[in-house]
C-alpha positions as CSV (number, residue, x, y, z in Angstrom):
1,M,-256.1,254.7,21.8
2,A,-253.4,255.3,24.3
3,K,-254.4,252.1,26.2
4,F,-255.3,248.8,24.7
5,P,-256.0,245.3,26.0
6,T,-253.2,242.8,26.3
7,T,-255.2,239.7,27.3
8,L,-258.6,238.4,26.1
9,E,-259.9,239.1,29.6
10,D,-259.2,242.8,29.1
11,I,-261.4,243.0,26.0
12,T,-264.8,244.5,26.6
13,P,-267.7,245.2,24.2
14,D,-267.2,248.9,24.8
15,W,-263.5,248.8,23.8
16,L,-264.3,246.8,20.7
17,T,-267.0,249.3,19.7
18,K,-264.4,252.1,19.9
19,A,-261.7,250.1,18.2
20,L,-264.0,249.2,15.2
21,A,-265.9,252.4,14.9
22,A,-263.6,254.1,12.4
23,D,-263.2,251.5,9.7
24,C,-265.9,248.8,10.1
25,G,-269.2,250.3,9.1
26,L,-270.8,250.1,12.5
27,Q,-273.1,253.1,11.6
28,G,-273.9,253.8,15.2
29,A,-274.2,250.2,16.3
30,K,-272.4,249.0,19.3
31,V,-270.8,245.6,20.1
32,A,-273.2,244.1,22.7
33,S,-271.3,240.8,23.3
34,F,-268.8,238.5,21.8
35,E,-267.6,234.9,22.0
36,A,-263.9,234.0,21.7
37,E,-262.3,230.8,20.3
38,P,-258.6,230.1,20.0
39,I,-256.8,229.7,16.7
40,G,-253.8,227.5,16.2
41,A,-253.6,225.9,19.6
42,G,-250.8,223.4,19.9
43,T,-248.6,224.7,17.1
44,G,-246.3,227.0,19.1
45,F,-247.7,230.5,18.4
46,L,-245.7,233.3,20.0
47,G,-248.8,235.1,20.9
48,V,-252.5,234.7,21.5
49,V,-254.6,234.5,18.4
50,S,-258.4,234.3,18.7
51,R,-261.5,234.7,16.6
52,L,-264.2,236.8,18.2
53,R,-267.8,236.3,17.0
54,L,-269.6,239.6,17.5
55,T,-273.2,240.5,18.4
56,Y,-274.4,244.1,18.0
57,D,-277.1,246.0,19.8
58,R,-278.9,246.7,16.5
59,D,-278.8,245.7,12.8
60,A,-275.4,246.5,11.3
61,P,-275.2,244.9,7.9
62,Q,-271.8,246.4,7.0
63,A,-270.2,245.5,10.3
64,P,-268.0,242.4,10.6
65,K,-269.7,239.4,12.2
66,S,-266.3,238.1,13.3
67,I,-262.7,239.4,13.7
68,I,-259.3,238.0,14.5
69,V,-257.5,239.4,17.5
70,K,-253.8,239.0,18.1
71,L,-252.3,239.7,21.6
72,P,-249.0,239.1,23.3
73,S,-248.1,235.8,24.9
74,S,-248.0,235.5,28.7
75,D,-245.2,232.9,28.5
76,P,-241.8,234.5,29.5
77,G,-239.9,232.4,27.0
78,A,-242.1,233.5,24.2
79,R,-241.9,237.1,25.3
80,M,-238.1,236.9,25.3
81,I,-238.1,235.6,21.7
82,T,-240.6,238.2,20.5
83,S,-238.7,241.0,22.2
84,T,-235.3,239.9,20.8
85,F,-236.7,239.6,17.2
86,R,-239.2,242.4,17.6
87,H,-242.0,240.3,16.2
88,Y,-244.8,242.3,17.7
89,E,-243.4,245.7,16.6
90,K,-242.7,244.5,13.1
91,E,-246.2,243.2,12.5
92,V,-247.8,246.3,13.8
93,R,-245.5,248.5,11.7
94,F,-246.2,246.4,8.6
95,Y,-249.9,247.0,8.9
96,E,-249.3,250.7,9.6
97,Q,-246.9,251.5,6.8
98,M,-246.5,248.7,4.3
99,A,-249.6,246.6,3.9
100,Q,-251.5,249.1,1.8
101,V,-248.8,249.5,-0.8
102,N,-247.5,245.9,-0.8
103,N,-248.9,244.0,-3.8
104,L,-249.2,240.7,-1.9
105,C,-252.6,240.9,-0.3
106,S,-252.9,240.8,3.5
107,P,-256.0,241.1,5.7
108,T,-257.3,244.5,6.6
109,A,-256.1,245.7,10.0
110,Y,-259.0,247.4,11.8
111,F,-256.9,248.3,14.9
112,R,-253.2,248.2,15.6
113,A,-251.1,249.3,18.6
114,F,-247.7,248.7,20.0
115,D,-246.1,250.0,23.2
116,P,-242.3,250.2,22.9
117,K,-241.9,250.4,26.7
118,S,-243.7,247.2,27.6
119,G,-243.4,245.5,24.2
120,D,-247.2,244.8,24.3
121,F,-249.2,245.0,21.1
122,A,-252.8,244.4,19.9
123,L,-254.1,243.8,16.4
124,I,-257.7,243.4,15.2
125,L,-257.7,241.9,11.7
126,E,-260.2,241.0,9.1
127,D,-261.4,237.5,9.5
128,L,-260.7,235.8,6.2
129,A,-263.1,232.8,6.8
130,P,-264.6,231.1,4.9
131,A,-261.7,231.4,2.5
132,R,-259.7,228.2,2.1
133,N,-256.8,228.0,4.5
134,G,-253.6,226.1,3.6
135,D,-252.4,223.2,5.8
136,Q,-248.7,222.6,6.2
137,V,-249.0,219.1,7.6
138,A,-251.3,218.0,4.8
139,G,-249.1,219.9,2.3
140,L,-250.0,222.2,-0.6
141,T,-251.1,220.9,-4.0
142,I,-248.9,221.9,-6.9
143,D,-251.7,224.2,-8.1
144,D,-251.7,226.0,-4.8
145,A,-247.9,226.0,-4.6
146,R,-247.8,227.6,-8.1
147,T,-250.2,230.3,-6.9
148,A,-248.0,231.0,-3.9
149,V,-244.8,231.1,-6.0
150,I,-246.3,233.6,-8.5
151,A,-247.6,235.9,-5.8
152,L,-244.2,235.8,-4.0
153,A,-242.3,236.7,-7.1
154,K,-244.6,239.6,-7.9
155,M,-244.2,241.0,-4.4
156,Q,-240.5,240.6,-4.4
157,A,-240.1,242.2,-7.8
158,Q,-242.0,245.2,-6.5
159,W,-239.3,245.8,-3.9
160,W,-236.3,244.4,-5.6
161,E,-233.3,246.7,-4.9
162,R,-235.8,249.6,-4.6
163,P,-234.6,252.6,-2.4
164,A,-238.2,252.8,-1.0
165,L,-237.6,249.5,0.8
166,H,-235.1,251.3,3.1
167,V,-237.6,253.9,4.2
168,F,-238.9,251.4,6.7
169,D,-236.4,251.9,9.5
170,W,-238.2,249.2,11.6
171,L,-237.5,246.5,8.9
172,P,-234.3,244.6,9.7
173,A,-232.0,242.8,7.3
174,F,-230.6,239.3,7.5
175,N,-227.5,240.6,9.4
176,D,-229.6,242.3,12.1
177,P,-228.0,241.4,15.5
178,A,-231.0,239.3,16.4
179,M,-230.6,237.3,13.3
180,L,-226.9,236.8,13.9
181,S,-227.8,235.5,17.4
182,L,-229.3,232.5,15.6
183,Q,-225.8,231.0,15.4
184,A,-225.6,230.6,19.2
185,V,-229.2,229.4,19.4
186,F,-228.7,226.8,16.7
187,Q,-225.5,225.5,18.4
188,Q,-227.4,225.2,21.7
189,C,-230.3,223.3,20.0
190,W,-228.2,221.0,17.8
191,Q,-227.6,218.2,20.3
192,P,-231.2,218.3,21.7
193,Y,-232.4,218.2,18.1
194,L,-230.4,215.0,17.4
195,D,-231.5,213.5,20.7
196,A,-235.2,214.2,19.8
197,L,-235.1,212.7,16.3
198,G,-232.4,210.1,16.5
199,D,-232.0,208.1,13.3
200,R,-234.7,210.2,11.6
201,V,-231.9,212.7,10.9
202,P,-230.2,211.6,7.7
203,A,-226.6,210.5,8.7
204,E,-225.0,212.7,6.0
205,L,-226.6,215.8,7.7
206,V,-224.9,215.3,11.1
207,P,-221.6,216.8,9.9
208,V,-223.5,219.4,7.9
209,G,-225.3,220.7,11.0
210,E,-222.0,220.8,12.9
211,R,-220.4,222.8,10.1
212,L,-223.4,225.1,9.6
213,G,-223.6,225.9,13.3
214,G,-220.3,227.8,13.1
215,M,-221.1,229.6,9.9
216,I,-224.6,231.0,10.4
217,S,-223.5,234.6,11.1
218,H,-221.2,234.6,8.1
219,V,-224.0,233.3,5.8
220,M,-226.5,235.8,7.2
221,N,-224.1,238.6,6.3
222,A,-223.7,237.2,2.8
223,L,-227.5,237.0,2.3
224,T,-227.8,240.6,3.2
225,A,-225.3,241.6,0.5
226,K,-227.4,239.8,-2.2
227,P,-230.1,241.6,-4.2
228,C,-232.4,243.0,-1.5
229,T,-236.2,242.7,-1.4
230,V,-239.0,241.9,1.1
231,V,-238.9,238.5,2.7
232,H,-242.0,237.4,4.5
233,G,-240.0,235.0,6.6
234,D,-242.7,232.5,7.4
235,Y,-244.0,231.9,3.9
236,R,-245.9,228.6,4.5
237,A,-249.2,227.0,3.9
238,D,-250.8,227.7,7.3
239,N,-250.4,231.4,6.6
240,F,-252.1,231.2,3.2
241,F,-255.8,231.9,2.3
242,F,-256.9,231.1,-1.2
243,D,-259.6,232.7,-3.3
244,C,-260.4,235.3,-0.7
245,G,-262.4,238.4,-1.8
246,G,-261.3,238.2,-5.4
247,E,-257.6,237.6,-4.5
248,A,-255.9,234.4,-5.5
249,L,-253.8,234.5,-2.4
250,T,-253.9,236.4,0.9
251,V,-251.1,236.0,3.3
252,V,-251.1,236.5,7.1
253,D,-248.6,236.6,10.0
254,W,-246.1,239.3,9.1
255,Q,-244.2,239.1,12.4
256,I,-241.0,237.8,10.9
257,V,-240.9,240.2,7.8
258,I,-237.3,241.1,6.9
259,K,-235.3,242.4,4.0
260,G,-232.7,240.4,2.1
261,L,-232.4,237.5,-0.3
262,G,-235.8,236.7,-1.7
263,A,-235.0,233.1,-2.5
264,F,-235.3,232.4,1.3
265,D,-239.1,232.5,1.1
266,L,-239.1,230.2,-2.0
267,A,-236.9,227.6,-0.3
268,Y,-238.9,227.8,2.9
269,L,-242.1,227.2,0.9
270,L,-241.0,224.4,-1.3
271,A,-238.8,222.5,1.1
272,G,-241.4,222.5,3.9
273,N,-244.9,222.7,2.4
274,I,-245.3,220.2,-0.4
275,S,-244.9,216.5,-0.3
276,V,-241.5,215.0,-0.9
277,E,-242.8,213.3,-4.1
278,D,-244.4,216.5,-5.4
279,R,-241.3,218.6,-4.7
280,R,-239.0,216.1,-6.4
281,Q,-241.3,216.1,-9.5
282,H,-242.0,219.8,-9.7
283,E,-239.2,221.6,-7.9
284,A,-237.2,222.7,-11.0
285,Y,-240.4,223.9,-12.7
286,L,-241.5,226.0,-9.6
287,V,-238.1,227.6,-9.2
288,R,-238.1,228.5,-12.9
289,L,-241.6,229.9,-12.5
290,Y,-240.4,232.1,-9.6
291,H,-237.5,233.4,-11.7
292,H,-239.7,233.9,-14.8
293,H,-242.2,236.1,-12.8
294,L,-239.3,238.1,-11.2
295,V,-238.1,239.0,-14.7
296,E,-241.6,239.5,-16.1
297,N,-242.2,242.0,-13.3
298,G,-239.0,244.1,-13.9
299,V,-236.1,242.3,-12.2
300,E,-232.9,242.7,-14.2
301,G,-229.4,241.2,-13.8
302,Y,-230.5,238.1,-11.9
303,D,-230.0,235.0,-14.1
304,F,-231.5,231.6,-13.5
305,D,-228.3,229.9,-12.5
306,T,-227.8,232.5,-9.7
307,C,-231.4,232.0,-8.7
308,W,-231.0,228.2,-8.5
309,R,-227.8,228.5,-6.5
310,D,-229.5,231.0,-4.1
311,Y,-232.4,228.6,-3.8
312,R,-230.1,225.7,-2.8
313,T,-228.4,227.9,-0.2
314,C,-231.7,228.9,1.3
315,V,-232.9,225.4,1.5
316,L,-230.0,224.8,3.8
317,I,-230.5,228.1,5.8
318,A,-234.3,227.4,6.1
319,W,-233.4,224.2,8.0
320,I,-232.3,226.3,11.0
321,W,-235.9,226.9,12.0
322,P,-237.1,223.3,12.2
323,V,-233.9,222.4,14.1
324,I,-234.6,225.1,16.7
325,A,-238.3,224.3,16.8
326,V,-237.9,220.5,17.3
327,A,-235.3,221.1,20.0
328,S,-237.3,223.7,21.9
329,L,-240.8,222.3,21.8
330,D,-242.4,220.8,24.8
331,P,-242.6,217.0,23.9
332,A,-246.0,216.9,25.7
333,N,-247.3,219.1,22.9
334,E,-248.2,216.2,20.6
335,R,-249.8,218.3,17.9
336,G,-247.0,220.7,17.7
337,L,-244.4,217.9,17.7
338,A,-246.1,216.2,14.8
339,F,-246.2,219.4,12.9
340,F,-242.5,220.2,13.4
341,Q,-241.4,216.6,12.7
342,E,-243.2,216.6,9.4
343,W,-241.7,219.9,8.5
344,N,-238.3,218.7,9.4
345,R,-238.7,215.4,7.4
346,R,-239.5,217.4,4.2
347,A,-236.7,219.9,4.9
348,T,-234.0,217.3,5.5
349,T,-235.1,215.3,2.5
350,A,-234.8,218.4,0.3
351,L,-231.3,219.1,1.7
352,V,-230.1,215.6,0.8
353,D,-231.7,215.6,-2.6
354,L,-230.1,219.0,-3.5
355,K,-226.8,218.4,-1.6
356,A,-227.5,221.9,-0.4
357,W,-224.5,221.8,1.9
358,E,-222.2,222.1,-1.1
359,T,-223.2,225.8,-1.2
360,L,-221.3,226.4,2.0
361,D,-218.1,226.3,0.0
362,D,-219.2,229.6,-1.6
363,F,-218.9,231.5,1.7
């Protein structure tokens, strides 16, 4: 369709019928009405995500009873971010071109559209409920973390240094200009981050943040030169659905997908999504598990010592995102603030435990 809705108010039963007709087994049925409920309120989404519960004008046993709709944000600040980092375009292109060949399961996209002139987009996705959704604040169990690590390694082995990865001209690398701009953003956020958290920032990390702020572009360039694979970019519990339709793990939210050093996803997962106690006890095992499944799925020339060093580096780099989030979030958003503070607590503890700042000497 040349035109598509950009707000929930624009969506009509007639449009939904046309959007779903091709792939959803409507068999002549039409959407008669729907009820919308927001998903993820209070955790800083860069768009509008809603579940629509559908009613049809006749019996349609194969048609979905509910769907997930993703639409652009109306907030100017969010739109600036999504435009700079091309979040909307990347997610639409992922579902158009990569999802069906990627061996990490993602929901079916029933409708996808992106307007390069306005930057607007629309996605209608399979509703994965009642599959079990992860919870980043509660944290993953070690069994769930193990499932996520194995699935990640299999996906990244699929694309590891493969020429086919570079066919996707919309897929940026770590040294994309937008990613390099994170250096200036981090530097702007550093003092507000310290002001927001005070003594909850470990004292040894204050000089680390100051040093890191001047090196981010350099490190991003280095991460691009490493073995290249698909990086989800937001590989965390809230984006995981377990035991869904016969798949051990289904992963959503592909807005940040990028190519570069695969250990970033591993570090982002382990440093931010399991309890400090569980990470300390099982971290070495989980990193070895990741490396084992890379090798088992065909990766060559990447030894464990290199993998461990890359993991430590990426624990440091993954800290960029909670710093920016804590500094940028509206303090009146209590749910979002609690979310990002817990994420930051785990991330900074991992940094200190691993002395991850030592890897800056490698650059």
